[in-house]
C-alpha positions in Angstrom: 0.0 0.1 0.1 2.9 2.5 1.0 4.6 1.8 -2.5 1.0 2.2 -4.4 0.5 5.7 -2.3 4.2 6.6 -3.5 3.4 6.0 -7.3 0.3 7.7 -7.2 2.1 10.8 -5.6 4.9 10.9 -8.2 1.8 11.2 -10.8 1.8 15.2 -10.9 5.3 15.2 -11.2 5.2 14.0 -15.0 6.5 15.5 -18.1 4.7 15.2 -21.2 7.8 14.9 -23.6 7.5 18.1 -26.6 8.0 16.8 -29.8 11.6 17.6 -31.1 12.6 16.0 -34.4 15.7 15.0 -36.1 15.0 16.8 -39.2 11.4 17.0 -40.0 8.1 16.7 -38.5 7.0 13.3 -38.0 4.1 12.0 -40.1 3.9 8.7 -38.7 2.7 6.8 -35.8 5.4 6.2 -32.7 7.4 3.0 -33.5 9.1 2.7 -30.2 9.3 4.8 -26.5 12.9 4.4 -25.0 14.2 5.7 -21.8 17.9 6.8 -21.5 19.2 6.5 -18.4 23.1 7.2 -17.5 25.6 7.9 -15.2 23.5 6.3 -12.1 27.0 5.6 -10.1 24.8 3.6 -7.5 26.4 3.3 -3.8 25.0 2.8 -0.3 25.2 6.7 0.3 23.8 9.8 -0.2 20.6 8.3 -0.3 21.2 7.0 -3.4 19.1 3.7 -3.4 16.0 5.5 -2.9 16.6 8.2 -5.2 17.5 5.4 -7.5 14.4 3.7 -7.0 12.1 7.2 -7.4 13.9 7.5 -10.8 12.6 4.0 -11.9 9.1 4.5 -10.5 8.9 7.9 -12.1 9.8 6.6 -15.6 7.6 3.5 -15.8 4.6 6.1 -14.9 5.6 8.1 -18.3 2.5 7.4 -20.9 3.0 6.3 -23.4 4.7 3.6 -21.7 8.4 2.9 -21.9 9.1 0.0 -24.4 12.8 -0.5 -23.7 15.4 0.9 -21.4 19.2 1.8 -22.7 21.3 2.2 -20.0 24.8 4.2 -21.0 27.3 3.0 -18.5 28.9 4.4 -15.1 26.1 2.1 -13.4 28.2 1.9 -10.2 30.0 4.3 -8.4 33.8 4.0 -9.1 35.4 0.4 -9.5 38.8 2.0 -9.3 38.3 3.7 -6.0 36.7 1.0 -3.7 37.6 -2.4 -2.9 36.5 -5.6 -4.2 33.8 -6.2 -1.5 32.3 -2.6 -1.9 32.3 -2.9 -5.8 30.5 -6.4 -5.1 28.3 -5.1 -2.9 27.6 -2.0 -5.5 26.9 -4.3 -7.9 24.1 -6.7 -5.8 22.3 -3.3 -4.9 21.8 -2.3 -8.5 20.7 -5.7 -9.4 18.6 -6.2 -6.5 16.8 -2.5 -7.2 16.7 -3.0 -11.0 14.9 -6.5 -10.5 12.9 -5.4 -7.4 11.4 -1.9 -9.5 12.0 -2.4 -13.1 9.8 -4.7 -15.6 11.5 -3.5 -18.5 13.9 -4.9 -21.0 17.1 -3.2 -20.8 20.6 -2.6 -22.8 23.9 -2.1 -21.7 26.9 -0.2 -22.4 29.8 0.5 -20.0 30.9 3.3 -18.6 34.6 4.2 -17.3 33.7 3.9 -14.0 32.2 0.4 -14.6 36.1 -0.8 -15.7 38.7 -2.2 -13.1 42.1 -0.6 -14.5 44.5 -1.0 -10.8 47.6 -1.8 -12.3 48.3 -3.6 -9.1 45.6 -6.4 -10.3 46.3 -7.0 -14.0 46.7 -10.7 -12.9 43.6 -11.0 -11.3 40.1 -11.9 -12.8 38.3 -8.7 -12.2 40.9 -6.8 -14.1 39.3 -5.2 -17.2 35.9 -5.1 -18.5 34.8 -9.2 -17.5 33.7 -8.4 -14.3 31.5 -6.1 -15.3 30.2 -7.9 -18.4 29.5 -10.6 -16.1 27.5 -8.8 -13.4 25.4 -7.6 -16.6 24.9 -10.9 -18.9 26.9 -9.1 -21.5 28.9 -11.3 -24.1 29.8 -8.7 -26.5 31.3 -5.1 -25.6 29.8 -3.4 -28.9 26.7 -5.1 -30.6 23.7 -4.1 -32.7 19.7 -5.3 -32.6 17.0 -4.2 -34.8 13.6 -3.2 -33.1 10.5 -1.4 -34.3 11.9 -1.0 -37.8 15.0 0.9 -36.2 18.7 -0.5 -36.1 21.0 0.1 -32.6 24.2 -0.2 -32.7 25.7 -0.1 -28.9 29.4 0.9 -28.8 32.3 0.6 -26.6 33.8 3.9 -26.1 36.3 3.4 -23.4 40.1 2.3 -23.6 43.3 3.1 -22.3 45.2 5.5 -23.6 48.9 4.1 -25.3 50.6 4.9 -22.0 48.0 2.8 -19.9 47.8 5.4 -17.3 44.5 6.7 -18.2 41.4 6.2 -20.4 40.4 7.9 -23.6 37.3 7.8 -25.9 37.9 5.8 -29.1 36.8 2.5 -31.0 39.8 1.4 -31.9 40.4 -0.5 -35.1 38.8 -3.4 -34.9 35.8 -2.0 -33.6 35.4 1.0 -36.1 35.8 -1.8 -38.7 33.0 -3.7 -37.2 30.8 -0.3 -36.9 31.6 0.4 -40.8 30.5 -3.1 -41.7 27.3 -2.7 -39.6 26.6 0.4 -41.3 27.4 -0.8 -45.1 25.2 -4.1 -44.3 22.3 -2.3 -43.2 19.5 -1.3 -45.2 19.6 2.3 -45.9 15.7 2.7 -45.1 16.5 1.6 -42.1 16.9 4.5 -39.4 20.1 4.1 -37.1 20.3 5.0 -33.4 23.7 4.7 -32.2 24.8 4.5 -28.1 28.4 5.2 -26.6 29.2 6.2 -22.9 31.6 8.9 -23.8 30.2 11.2 -26.2 31.0 11.0 -30.2 30.7 14.7 -30.3 30.1 17.3 -27.7 30.0 21.1 -27.2 29.7 20.5 -22.9 33.6 21.0 -22.2 33.4 24.5 -23.5 31.4 25.4 -20.4 34.4 25.8 -17.8 35.4 28.2 -15.3 38.1 30.7 -15.4 39.0 30.5 -19.0 41.9 32.8 -19.9 42.8 32.6 -23.8 42.3 29.1 -24.8 40.5 25.9 -24.2 41.4 22.3 -23.0 39.6 19.3 -24.3 40.5 15.7 -22.9 40.9 12.3 -25.0 38.5 11.4 -21.6 36.0 13.9 -22.4 34.9 13.3 -26.1 35.7 10.6 -28.6 39.4 11.2 -30.1 38.6 9.5 -33.4 35.4 11.8 -33.8 36.6 13.1 -37.2 36.8 9.7 -38.4 33.7 8.7 -37.1 31.4 11.7 -38.4 33.2 10.8 -41.8 32.0 7.7 -41.8 28.3 9.1 -40.8 28.1 11.1 -43.8 28.1 8.0 -45.7 25.2 6.7 -44.2 22.4 9.5 -43.9 20.3 6.9 -42.0 22.2 7.4 -39.1 19.8 9.7 -37.0 20.7 9.7 -33.3 23.6 9.2 -31.3 23.0 9.0 -27.4 25.7 9.5 -25.0 26.2 10.4 -21.0 29.9 10.8 -19.0 29.8 14.5 -18.7 26.6 14.9 -16.4 25.1 17.7 -18.7 22.4 18.0 -20.9 23.0 18.9 -24.4 21.6 18.4 -27.7 24.1 19.1 -30.6 22.9 18.8 -34.3 26.0 18.3 -37.0 25.5 17.3 -40.6 21.9 16.3 -40.0 23.1 13.7 -37.0 21.7 14.7 -33.5 24.0 14.0 -31.0 22.3 14.3 -27.4 24.0 13.8 -23.8 21.5 12.9 -21.5 22.8 14.3 -18.0 23.0 11.9 -15.6 20.6 9.9 -13.3 22.7 10.9 -10.3 23.0 14.6 -10.9 26.5 15.4 -9.6 27.0 12.2 -8.5 24.3 12.0 -5.9 25.1 15.7 -4.4 22.6 18.0 -6.3 22.6 19.6 -9.9 25.7 19.2 -12.0 25.9 23.0 -12.8 22.7 23.9 -14.8 21.6 20.1 -15.4 19.3 18.1 -12.8 19.2 14.6 -12.0 17.3 12.8 -14.9 16.7 10.6 -17.6 15.7 10.8 -21.6 12.7 10.0 -23.4 12.8 9.4 -26.5 9.7 8.5 -29.0 11.1 6.9 -32.3 9.3 7.0 -35.3 8.8 4.5 -38.1 9.4 7.3 -40.6 13.1 7.8 -38.9 12.4 11.2 -37.5 12.3 11.1 -33.3 10.8 13.3 -30.2 12.9 13.6 -27.4 13.2 15.4 -23.7 15.0 15.3 -20.8 13.0 14.8 -17.9 14.0 15.9 -13.9 12.6 13.0 -11.7 
């Protein structure tokens, strides 16, 4: 009864998405409604479990109902700054809340906080990405699927830099070749949605304090192979939308008829309020059969 009451009380907070399309006004019925959740950073602190639960309940009250969740990574707080027992507890907490609260299919990519890159543990099974893949039941780090007339391509955007001391955003040669083949083998009439953790293209890094006479762009904040990816997209005009997280800021950028959306963070500023002008939230995207879409960022 308490849970039903809580859900009922949340009803007045819903925001109906407005129609914002990639290029044209949709002239067909919605094919699919997606919720894009990213940067949850779940831990048993800052009342994060209760807030994440509120987010999931709020999302499932949206009308029309959400059909599919795309999770953009950084699911746990930080695998590189906690001991193994704490990490296991964070994953256990996430899976418990998701199992109890969300009756929806979900697809994942990994974020930089979902990867254990402690050099002292290089020989251990937890090192790298496999541990988190096992938690999520992922067989592959990058993959594609089709649903309701759209092609979805989920990419692995987080890699160690050449000196193995920090991460950068990129695909690497093998994954780029795979992406190229995926697009070449996709019917050009089928619209494509791409999801990464690190943005392929973003202007959010221009929002900095105390700029004197130049900006600094870090390789961990945006894909370092952005020009190469954009050149590939230019050959495939059916690529319509790219979703990302990582920056914790809400942004919508359109370049060469492709829309790049950074959908803030479920955790806001890591469960301590807003990140600049962006509050804790999630994205709602309606995909239409004609290749257009509507989208909104919802503060829960």
